[in-house]
All heavy atoms as a GROMACS GRO file, in nm:
protein
  448
    1MET      N    1 -23.422   6.707  11.754
    1MET     CA    2 -23.557   6.700  11.708
    1MET      C    3 -23.571   6.598  11.593
    1MET      O    4 -23.676   6.538  11.579
    1MET     CB    5 -23.606   6.838  11.663
    1MET     CG    6 -23.610   6.941  11.774
    1MET     SD    7 -23.684   6.889  11.929
    1MET     CE    8 -23.850   6.865  11.887
    2GLU      N    9 -23.465   6.585  11.513
    2GLU     CA   10 -23.474   6.491  11.402
    2GLU      C   11 -23.484   6.346  11.452
    2GLU      O   12 -23.545   6.263  11.388
    2GLU     CB   13 -23.358   6.509  11.308
    2GLU     CG   14 -23.362   6.641  11.231
    2GLU     CD   15 -23.498   6.667  11.167
    2GLU    OE1   16 -23.551   6.576  11.100
    2GLU    OE2   17 -23.550   6.778  11.184
    3ARG      N   18 -23.423   6.318  11.567
    3ARG     CA   19 -23.435   6.181  11.625
    3ARG      C   20 -23.579   6.153  11.665
    3ARG      O   21 -23.628   6.044  11.650
    3ARG     CB   22 -23.343   6.164  11.744
    3ARG     CG   23 -23.197   6.161  11.705
    3ARG     CD   24 -23.110   6.134  11.822
    3ARG     NE   25 -23.110   5.991  11.844
    3ARG     CZ   26 -23.045   5.932  11.941
    3ARG    NH1   27 -22.976   6.004  12.028
    3ARG    NH2   28 -23.047   5.802  11.956
    4ILE      N   29 -23.645   6.255  11.717
    4ILE     CA   30 -23.786   6.238  11.757
    4ILE      C   31 -23.873   6.218  11.633
    4ILE      O   32 -23.958   6.130  11.628
    4ILE     CB   33 -23.833   6.360  11.839
    4ILE    CG1   34 -23.758   6.362  11.972
    4ILE    CG2   35 -23.985   6.354  11.863
    4ILE    CD1   36 -23.783   6.486  12.054
    5ARG      N   37 -23.849   6.300  11.532
    5ARG     CA   38 -23.926   6.283  11.406
    5ARG      C   39 -23.899   6.148  11.342
    5ARG      O   40 -23.991   6.085  11.290
    5ARG     CB   41 -23.889   6.394  11.305
    5ARG     CG   42 -23.946   6.526  11.340
    5ARG     CD   43 -23.923   6.623  11.224
    5ARG     NE   44 -23.926   6.762  11.269
    5ARG     CZ   45 -24.037   6.829  11.297
    5ARG    NH1   46 -24.152   6.772  11.284
    5ARG    NH2   47 -24.030   6.953  11.338
    6ALA      N   48 -23.776   6.103  11.344
    6ALA     CA   49 -23.740   5.974  11.282
    6ALA      C   50 -23.804   5.855  11.353
    6ALA      O   51 -23.832   5.753  11.292
    6ALA     CB   52 -23.588   5.959  11.278
    7ALA      N   53 -23.828   5.869  11.483
    7ALA     CA   54 -23.887   5.758  11.559
    7ALA      C   55 -24.038   5.748  11.539
    7ALA      O   56 -24.098   5.647  11.573
    7ALA     CB   57 -23.857   5.775  11.707
    8ARG      N   58 -24.097   5.851  11.483
    8ARG     CA   59 -24.241   5.852  11.460
    8ARG      C   60 -24.278   5.752  11.351
    8ARG      O   61 -24.216   5.749  11.245
    8ARG     CB   62 -24.286   5.990  11.420
    8ARG     CG   63 -24.433   6.010  11.411
    8ARG     CD   64 -24.462   6.153  11.372
    8ARG     NE   65 -24.586   6.194  11.433
    8ARG     CZ   66 -24.634   6.317  11.425
    8ARG    NH1   67 -24.565   6.411  11.365
    8ARG    NH2   68 -24.746   6.347  11.482
    9GLN      N   69 -24.378   5.670  11.375
    9GLN     CA   70 -24.425   5.571  11.280
    9GLN      C   71 -24.514   5.636  11.174
    9GLN      O   72 -24.564   5.746  11.195
    9GLN     CB   73 -24.503   5.461  11.354
    9GLN     CG   74 -24.421   5.388  11.458
    9GLN     CD   75 -24.301   5.318  11.397
    9GLN    OE1   76 -24.317   5.229  11.314
    9GLN    NE2   77 -24.182   5.360  11.438
   10PRO      N   78 -24.532   5.571  11.061
   10PRO     CA   79 -24.619   5.628  10.955
   10PRO      C   80 -24.759   5.662  11.003
   10PRO      O   81 -24.822   5.754  10.950
   10PRO     CB   82 -24.621   5.519  10.848
   10PRO     CG   83 -24.495   5.442  10.869
   10PRO     CD   84 -24.471   5.447  11.015
   11ASP      N   85 -24.810   5.589  11.103
   11ASP     CA   86 -24.946   5.616  11.154
   11ASP      C   87 -24.946   5.730  11.258
   11ASP      O   88 -25.048   5.760  11.317
   11ASP     CB   89 -25.010   5.491  11.209
   11ASP     CG   90 -24.939   5.434  11.332
   11ASP    OD1   91 -24.833   5.488  11.372
   11ASP    OD2   92 -24.988   5.334  11.386
   12GLY      N   93 -24.828   5.790  11.285
   12GLY     CA   94 -24.819   5.902  11.379
   12GLY      C   95 -24.793   5.863  11.522
   12GLY      O   96 -24.790   5.947  11.611
   13LYS      N   97 -24.769   5.734  11.548
   13LYS     CA   98 -24.743   5.688  11.684
   13LYS      C   99 -24.597   5.659  11.705
   13LYS      O  100 -24.521   5.644  11.611
   13LYS     CB  101 -24.825   5.561  11.711
   13LYS     CG  102 -24.974   5.584  11.706
   13LYS     CD  103 -25.049   5.455  11.728
   13LYS     CE  104 -25.199   5.480  11.713
   13LYS     NZ  105 -25.275   5.356  11.716
   14TRP      N  106 -24.556   5.652  11.832
   14TRP     CA  107 -24.421   5.615  11.868
   14TRP      C  108 -24.426   5.480  11.938
   14TRP      O  109 -24.519   5.453  12.014
   14TRP     CB  110 -24.359   5.717  11.964
   14TRP     CG  111 -24.303   5.838  11.895
   14TRP    CD1  112 -24.172   5.857  11.861
   14TRP    CD2  113 -24.372   5.954  11.853
   14TRP    NE1  114 -24.158   5.980  11.802
   14TRP    CE2  115 -24.278   6.042  11.793
   14TRP    CE3  116 -24.506   5.995  11.858
   14TRP    CZ2  117 -24.312   6.166  11.743
   14TRP    CZ3  118 -24.540   6.118  11.806
   14TRP    CH2  119 -24.445   6.202  11.749
   15LEU      N  120 -24.324   5.396  11.913
   15LEU     CA  121 -24.319   5.264  11.974
   15LEU      C  122 -24.238   5.266  12.103
   15LEU      O  123 -24.139   5.340  12.114
   15LEU     CB  124 -24.256   5.165  11.878
   15LEU     CG  125 -24.325   5.147  11.742
   15LEU    CD1  126 -24.249   5.046  11.659
   15LEU    CD2  127 -24.471   5.107  11.758
   16GLN      N  128 -24.279   5.184  12.196
   16GLN     CA  129 -24.207   5.169  12.321
   16GLN      C  130 -24.074   5.100  12.294
   16GLN      O  131 -24.069   5.002  12.222
   16GLN     CB  132 -24.289   5.085  12.420
   16GLN     CG  133 -24.223   5.061  12.553
   16GLN     CD  134 -24.205   5.189  12.630
   16GLN    OE1  135 -24.093   5.243  12.634
   16GLN    NE2  136 -24.308   5.239  12.690
   17GLY      N  137 -23.967   5.156  12.345
   17GLY     CA  138 -23.836   5.096  12.329
   17GLY      C  139 -23.808   4.994  12.440
   17GLY      O  140 -23.896   4.957  12.516
   18GLY      N  141 -23.684   4.953  12.449
   18GLY     CA  142 -23.643   4.859  12.554
   18GLY      C  143 -23.646   4.929  12.690
   18GLY      O  144 -23.637   5.050  12.700
   19ARG      N  145 -23.661   4.851  12.792
   19ARG     CA  146 -23.666   4.903  12.929
   19ARG      C  147 -23.529   4.891  12.995
   19ARG      O  148 -23.452   4.802  12.965
   19ARG     CB  149 -23.768   4.823  13.010
   19ARG     CG  150 -23.901   4.817  12.946
   19ARG     CD  151 -23.999   4.904  13.017
   19ARG     NE  152 -24.119   4.906  12.937
   19ARG     CZ  153 -24.238   4.908  12.988
   19ARG    NH1  154 -24.253   4.912  13.117
   19ARG    NH2  155 -24.342   4.913  12.910
   20LEU      N  156 -23.505   4.979  13.088
   20LEU     CA  157 -23.383   4.972  13.167
   20LEU      C  158 -23.398   4.858  13.268
   20LEU      O  159 -23.509   4.833  13.319
   20LEU     CB  160 -23.360   5.103  13.240
   20LEU     CG  161 -23.335   5.225  13.151
   20LEU    CD1  162 -23.328   5.351  13.236
   20LEU    CD2  163 -23.210   5.207  13.071
   21PRO      N  164 -23.289   4.789  13.299
   21PRO     CA  165 -23.298   4.680  13.396
   21PRO      C  166 -23.326   4.734  13.536
   21PRO      O  167 -23.292   4.847  13.566
   21PRO     CB  168 -23.160   4.614  13.390
   21PRO     CG  169 -23.070   4.718  13.334
   21PRO     CD  170 -23.154   4.806  13.246
   22GLY      N  171 -23.390   4.652  13.616
   22GLY     CA  172 -23.417   4.690  13.753
   22GLY      C  173 -23.560   4.656  13.794
   22GLY      O  174 -23.642   4.614  13.711
   23ASP      N  175 -23.588   4.675  13.921
   23ASP     CA  176 -23.720   4.647  13.972
   23ASP      C  177 -23.821   4.750  13.926
   23ASP      O  178 -23.788   4.868  13.915
   23ASP     CB  179 -23.717   4.647  14.127
   23ASP     CG  180 -23.632   4.532  14.182
   23ASP    OD1  181 -23.621   4.432  14.112
   23ASP    OD2  182 -23.582   4.548  14.294
   24VAL      N  183 -23.942   4.703  13.898
   24VAL     CA  184 -24.052   4.790  13.858
   24VAL      C  185 -24.168   4.764  13.952
   24VAL      O  186 -24.208   4.648  13.970
   24VAL     CB  187 -24.095   4.763  13.712
   24VAL    CG1  188 -24.213   4.848  13.673
   24VAL    CG2  189 -23.980   4.784  13.617
   25TRP      N  190 -24.220   4.866  14.014
   25TRP     CA  191 -24.332   4.848  14.108
   25TRP      C  192 -24.460   4.817  14.032
   25TRP      O  193 -24.540   4.736  14.073
   25TRP     CB  194 -24.351   4.972  14.194
   25TRP     CG  195 -24.241   4.990  14.293
   25TRP    CD1  196 -24.127   4.914  14.307
   25TRP    CD2  197 -24.233   5.087  14.394
   25TRP    NE1  198 -24.050   4.960  14.407
   25TRP    CE2  199 -24.116   5.071  14.463
   25TRP    CE3  200 -24.317   5.192  14.431
   25TRP    CZ2  201 -24.076   5.148  14.569
   25TRP    CZ3  202 -24.279   5.272  14.537
   25TRP    CH2  203 -24.160   5.249  14.605
   26PHE      N  204 -24.482   4.886  13.920
   26PHE     CA  205 -24.600   4.860  13.837
   26PHE      C  206 -24.570   4.909  13.697
   26PHE      O  207 -24.492   5.001  13.676
   26PHE     CB  208 -24.725   4.926  13.894
   26PHE     CG  209 -24.712   5.074  13.916
   26PHE    CD1  210 -24.745   5.164  13.817
   26PHE    CD2  211 -24.665   5.123  14.037
   26PHE    CE1  212 -24.732   5.300  13.837
   26PHE    CE2  213 -24.652   5.260  14.059
   26PHE     CZ  214 -24.685   5.348  13.959
   27GLU      N  215 -24.630   4.845  13.600
   27GLU     CA  216 -24.613   4.883  13.459
   27GLU      C  217 -24.703   5.003  13.429
   27GLU      O  218 -24.820   5.002  13.466
   27GLU     CB  219 -24.648   4.766  13.368
   27GLU     CG  220 -24.557   4.647  13.383
   27GLU     CD  221 -24.417   4.672  13.333
   27GLU    OE1  222 -24.396   4.757  13.243
   27GLU    OE2  223 -24.325   4.606  13.383
   28VAL      N  224 -24.649   5.101  13.361
   28VAL     CA  225 -24.729   5.218  13.325
   28VAL      C  226 -24.758   5.225  13.177
   28VAL      O  227 -24.839   5.305  13.136
   28VAL     CB  228 -24.657   5.350  13.363
   28VAL    CG1  229 -24.742   5.436  13.449
   28VAL    CG2  230 -24.521   5.330  13.418
   29ASP      N  231 -24.693   5.142  13.101
   29ASP     CA  232 -24.710   5.152  12.956
   29ASP      C  233 -24.710   5.011  12.894
   29ASP      O  234 -24.707   4.911  12.965
   29ASP     CB  235 -24.600   5.238  12.897
   29ASP     CG  236 -24.643   5.311  12.771
   29ASP    OD1  237 -24.757   5.291  12.726
   29ASP    OD2  238 -24.564   5.390  12.720
   30VAL      N  239 -24.706   5.007  12.766
   30VAL     CA  240 -24.712   4.882  12.690
   30VAL      C  241 -24.574   4.814  12.683
   30VAL      O  242 -24.472   4.878  12.709
   30VAL     CB  243 -24.763   4.909  12.547
   30VAL    CG1  244 -24.904   4.960  12.551
   30VAL    CG2  245 -24.673   5.006  12.473
   31PRO      N  246 -24.569   4.688  12.647
   31PRO     CA  247 -24.440   4.619  12.628
   31PRO      C  248 -24.359   4.679  12.512
   31PRO      O  249 -24.414   4.746  12.425
   31PRO     CB  250 -24.481   4.474  12.598
   31PRO     CG  251 -24.619   4.460  12.647
   31PRO     CD  252 -24.681   4.596  12.635
   32ALA      N  253 -24.231   4.650  12.511
   32ALA     CA  254 -24.142   4.701  12.405
   32ALA      C  255 -24.191   4.659  12.268
   32ALA      O  256 -24.238   4.549  12.249
   32ALA     CB  257 -24.000   4.649  12.430
   33GLY      N  258 -24.182   4.753  12.174
   33GLY     CA  259 -24.222   4.727  12.036
   33GLY      C  260 -24.365   4.759  12.002
   33GLY      O  261 -24.404   4.760  11.885
   34GLU      N  262 -24.447   4.788  12.102
   34GLU     CA  263 -24.588   4.822  12.080
   34GLU      C  264 -24.607   4.975  12.082
   34GLU      O  265 -24.529   5.047  12.144
   34GLU     CB  266 -24.677   4.759  12.184
   34GLU     CG  267 -24.683   4.607  12.175
   34GLU     CD  268 -24.784   4.548  12.265
   34GLU    OE1  269 -24.879   4.617  12.307
   34GLU    OE2  270 -24.770   4.429  12.297
   35PRO      N  271 -24.713   5.025  12.015
   35PRO     CA  272 -24.739   5.170  12.017
   35PRO      C  273 -24.770   5.218  12.159
   35PRO      O  274 -24.848   5.156  12.230
   35PRO     CB  275 -24.862   5.185  11.929
   35PRO     CG  276 -24.868   5.063  11.846
   35PRO     CD  277 -24.804   4.954  11.928
   36SER      N  278 -24.704   5.325  12.199
   36SER     CA  279 -24.718   5.379  12.334
   36SER      C  280 -24.802   5.506  12.332
   36SER      O  281 -24.768   5.603  12.263
   36SER     CB  282 -24.582   5.409  12.392
   36SER     OG  283 -24.592   5.489  12.506
   37LYS      N  284 -24.909   5.507  12.408
   37LYS     CA  285 -24.990   5.629  12.416
   37LYS      C  286 -24.914   5.741  12.485
   37LYS      O  287 -24.930   5.857  12.448
   37LYS     CB  288 -25.122   5.602  12.488
   37LYS     CG  289 -25.108   5.562  12.632
   37LYS     CD  290 -25.241   5.535  12.697
   37LYS     CE  291 -25.223   5.489  12.840
   37LYS     NZ  292 -25.347   5.450  12.902
   38TRP      N  293 -24.830   5.709  12.581
   38TRP     CA  294 -24.754   5.813  12.652
   38TRP      C  295 -24.644   5.872  12.563
   38TRP      O  296 -24.626   5.995  12.560
   38TRP     CB  297 -24.693   5.759  12.780
   38TRP     CG  298 -24.800   5.728  12.880
   38TRP    CD1  299 -24.840   5.604  12.922
   38TRP    CD2  300 -24.883   5.823  12.949
   38TRP    NE1  301 -24.943   5.617  13.012
   38TRP    CE2  302 -24.971   5.751  13.030
   38TRP    CE3  303 -24.892   5.961  12.948
   38TRP    CZ2  304 -25.066   5.811  13.112
   38TRP    CZ3  305 -24.988   6.022  13.028
   38TRP    CH2  306 -25.073   5.948  13.109
   39LEU      N  307 -24.568   5.788  12.492
   39LEU     CA  308 -24.465   5.840  12.403
   39LEU      C  309 -24.527   5.920  12.289
   39LEU      O  310 -24.471   6.022  12.245
   39LEU     CB  311 -24.380   5.727  12.347
   39LEU     CG  312 -24.295   5.654  12.451
   39LEU    CD1  313 -24.221   5.537  12.386
   39LEU    CD2  314 -24.198   5.747  12.520
   40THR      N  315 -24.642   5.876  12.241
   40THR     CA  316 -24.713   5.948  12.136
   40THR      C  317 -24.758   6.085  12.185
   40THR      O  318 -24.744   6.186  12.116
   40THR     CB  319 -24.832   5.865  12.083
   40THR    OG1  320 -24.779   5.743  12.028
   40THR    CG2  321 -24.908   5.939  11.975
   41LEU      N  322 -24.812   6.091  12.307
   41LEU     CA  323 -24.852   6.219  12.364
   41LEU      C  324 -24.732   6.312  12.376
   41LEU      O  325 -24.737   6.427  12.330
   41LEU     CB  326 -24.914   6.198  12.502
   41LEU     CG  327 -24.945   6.324  12.582
   41LEU    CD1  328 -25.056   6.404  12.517
   41LEU    CD2  329 -24.978   6.289  12.725
   42TYR      N  330 -24.624   6.266  12.436
   42TYR     CA  331 -24.506   6.349  12.455
   42TYR      C  332 -24.444   6.390  12.322
   42TYR      O  333 -24.407   6.506  12.303
   42TYR     CB  334 -24.401   6.278  12.542
   42TYR     CG  335 -24.446   6.254  12.684
   42TYR    CD1  336 -24.412   6.137  12.747
   42TYR    CD2  337 -24.522   6.345  12.753
   42TYR    CE1  338 -24.450   6.111  12.878
   42TYR    CE2  339 -24.562   6.321  12.884
   42TYR     CZ  340 -24.526   6.204  12.946
   42TYR     OH  341 -24.566   6.180  13.074
   43GLY      N  342 -24.429   6.294  12.232
   43GLY     CA  343 -24.369   6.324  12.102
   43GLY      C  344 -24.448   6.427  12.024
   43GLY      O  345 -24.391   6.520  11.966
   44THR      N  346 -24.578   6.413  12.022
   44THR     CA  347 -24.666   6.506  11.952
   44THR      C  348 -24.657   6.646  12.013
   44THR      O  349 -24.646   6.745  11.941
   44THR     CB  350 -24.811   6.457  11.953
   44THR    OG1  351 -24.816   6.325  11.896
   44THR    CG2  352 -24.903   6.549  11.877
   45ARG      N  353 -24.657   6.652  12.145
   45ARG     CA  354 -24.650   6.783  12.212
   45ARG      C  355 -24.515   6.851  12.186
   45ARG      O  356 -24.509   6.972  12.163
   45ARG     CB  357 -24.672   6.768  12.362
   45ARG     CG  358 -24.818   6.731  12.392
   45ARG     CD  359 -24.845   6.717  12.536
   45ARG     NE  360 -24.837   6.847  12.600
   45ARG     CZ  361 -24.839   6.864  12.732
   45ARG    NH1  362 -24.846   6.763  12.813
   45ARG    NH2  363 -24.834   6.986  12.781
   46ILE      N  364 -24.408   6.773  12.190
   46ILE     CA  365 -24.274   6.832  12.171
   46ILE      C  366 -24.262   6.884  12.027
   46ILE      O  367 -24.215   6.995  12.006
   46ILE     CB  368 -24.165   6.726  12.199
   46ILE    CG1  369 -24.157   6.702  12.350
   46ILE    CG2  370 -24.030   6.770  12.143
   46ILE    CD1  371 -24.076   6.580  12.386
   47LEU      N  372 -24.306   6.805  11.929
   47LEU     CA  373 -24.294   6.851  11.791
   47LEU      C  374 -24.385   6.970  11.762
   47LEU      O  375 -24.347   7.062  11.691
   47LEU     CB  376 -24.328   6.737  11.696
   47LEU     CG  377 -24.225   6.623  11.687
   47LEU    CD1  378 -24.271   6.516  11.592
   47LEU    CD2  379 -24.088   6.677  11.648
   48SER      N  380 -24.504   6.974  11.823
   48SER     CA  381 -24.593   7.089  11.807
   48SER      C  382 -24.529   7.214  11.863
   48SER      O  383 -24.532   7.322  11.803
   48SER     CB  384 -24.726   7.062  11.875
   48SER     OG  385 -24.796   6.960  11.811
   49TRP      N  386 -24.471   7.201  11.984
   49TRP     CA  387 -24.404   7.314  12.048
   49TRP      C  388 -24.287   7.361  11.963
   49TRP      O  389 -24.270   7.481  11.939
   49TRP     CB  390 -24.356   7.274  12.186
   49TRP     CG  391 -24.266   7.373  12.249
   49TRP    CD1  392 -24.300   7.490  12.310
   49TRP    CD2  393 -24.123   7.368  12.252
   49TRP    NE1  394 -24.187   7.555  12.352
   49TRP    CE2  395 -24.076   7.483  12.317
   49TRP    CE3  396 -24.029   7.275  12.205
   49TRP    CZ2  397 -23.941   7.508  12.337
   49TRP    CZ3  398 -23.895   7.301  12.226
   49TRP    CH2  399 -23.853   7.417  12.290
   50TRP      N  400 -24.204   7.268  11.916
   50TRP     CA  401 -24.086   7.305  11.837
   50TRP      C  402 -24.127   7.374  11.707
   50TRP      O  403 -24.068   7.476  11.672
   50TRP     CB  404 -24.005   7.179  11.809
   50TRP     CG  405 -23.880   7.205  11.730
   50TRP    CD1  406 -23.862   7.183  11.597
   50TRP    CD2  407 -23.757   7.255  11.780
   50TRP    NE1  408 -23.735   7.219  11.561
   50TRP    CE2  409 -23.668   7.263  11.672
   50TRP    CE3  410 -23.714   7.294  11.905
   50TRP    CZ2  411 -23.538   7.306  11.685
   50TRP    CZ3  412 -23.584   7.339  11.919
   50TRP    CH2  413 -23.498   7.347  11.809
   51ASP      N  414 -24.223   7.316  11.638
   51ASP     CA  415 -24.264   7.376  11.511
   51ASP      C  416 -24.328   7.513  11.530
   51ASP      O  417 -24.305   7.602  11.448
   51ASP     CB  418 -24.362   7.281  11.439
   51ASP     CG  419 -24.294   7.152  11.392
   51ASP    OD1  420 -24.169   7.149  11.381
   51ASP    OD2  421 -24.366   7.054  11.367
   52ALA      N  422 -24.404   7.532  11.636
   52ALA     CA  423 -24.464   7.663  11.663
   52ALA      C  424 -24.357   7.768  11.698
   52ALA      O  425 -24.367   7.884  11.659
   52ALA     CB  426 -24.566   7.651  11.775
   53ALA      N  427 -24.252   7.727  11.769
   53ALA     CA  428 -24.148   7.818  11.810
   53ALA      C  429 -24.062   7.862  11.691
   53ALA      O  430 -24.004   7.969  11.692
   53ALA     CB  431 -24.060   7.752  11.917
   54ARG      N  432 -24.055   7.780  11.590
   54ARG     CA  433 -23.972   7.808  11.473
   54ARG      C  434 -24.046   7.887  11.367
   54ARG      O  435 -23.986   7.933  11.271
   54ARG     CB  436 -23.919   7.679  11.416
   54ARG     CG  437 -23.824   7.611  11.514
   54ARG     CD  438 -23.756   7.496  11.450
   54ARG     NE  439 -23.687   7.544  11.332
   54ARG     CZ  440 -23.556   7.534  11.311
   54ARG    NH1  441 -23.481   7.478  11.400
   54ARG    NH2  442 -23.502   7.578  11.200
   55SER      N  443 -24.177   7.900  11.379
   55SER     CA  444 -24.253   7.972  11.275
   55SER      C  445 -24.277   8.117  11.314
   55SER      O  446 -24.248   8.167  11.414
   55SER     CB  447 -24.381   7.903  11.245
   55SER     OG  448 -24.460   7.888  11.360
   0.00000   0.00000   0.00000
């Protein structure tokens, strides 16, 4: 969980990392280094779930 928290940017978003090599049928997210709406959604949900389970 600390790795997820550490990857969170000061504005609350997560950045897209590098992509795995290989063919891609279509792009679903932003290029590497840009804020990702999908990673932000997943990261926020995971941290909310974790924090609620621990309280």
